[in-house]
C-alpha positions in Angstrom: -1.6 -10.3 1.7 1.5 -10.5 3.9 4.8 -9.0 2.8 6.5 -12.4 2.5 3.6 -13.7 0.3 3.9 -10.7 -1.9 7.6 -11.1 -2.4 7.3 -14.9 -3.0 4.6 -14.3 -5.6 6.8 -11.7 -7.3 9.8 -14.2 -7.3 7.9 -17.3 -8.3 6.0 -17.7 -11.5 2.3 -17.9 -10.8 2.1 -21.1 -13.0 4.2 -22.8 -10.4 2.0 -22.0 -7.4 -1.0 -24.1 -6.4 -3.6 -22.3 -4.3 -6.1 -24.2 -2.1 -8.8 -23.3 0.4 -7.6 -24.3 4.0 -11.2 -24.9 5.1 -12.7 -27.1 2.3 -9.7 -28.0 0.1 -11.0 -26.5 -3.1 -8.3 -25.8 -5.7 -8.3 -22.1 -6.7 -7.0 -20.0 -9.6 -3.9 -17.8 -8.9 -6.1 -14.7 -9.0 -8.7 -16.0 -6.5 -8.4 -14.5 -3.0 -11.6 -16.0 -1.7 -12.9 -19.6 -2.0 -15.6 -19.9 -4.5 -17.1 -22.9 -2.7 -17.3 -21.9 0.9 -16.4 -18.2 0.9 -13.3 -18.6 3.1 -10.4 -16.2 2.8 -8.0 -18.7 4.4 -6.0 -19.7 1.3 -2.8 -21.8 1.3 -0.2 -21.5 -1.4 2.2 -24.3 -2.4 4.9 -24.4 -4.9 4.1 -27.0 -7.5 7.7 -28.4 -7.3 7.1 -29.2 -3.6 4.0 -31.3 -4.5 5.7 -33.4 -7.1 
């Protein structure tokens, strides 16, 4: 996890963050660091307010 990701996660409530696999698009839980569908560790994080 990068420094900026760690700081953002500390500042933003995890309930407001959507995590998705960059390879297959599977939605992940906030605690998942590896895709359960394809095994990729390329995970994108989006703030829920940005998606609405």
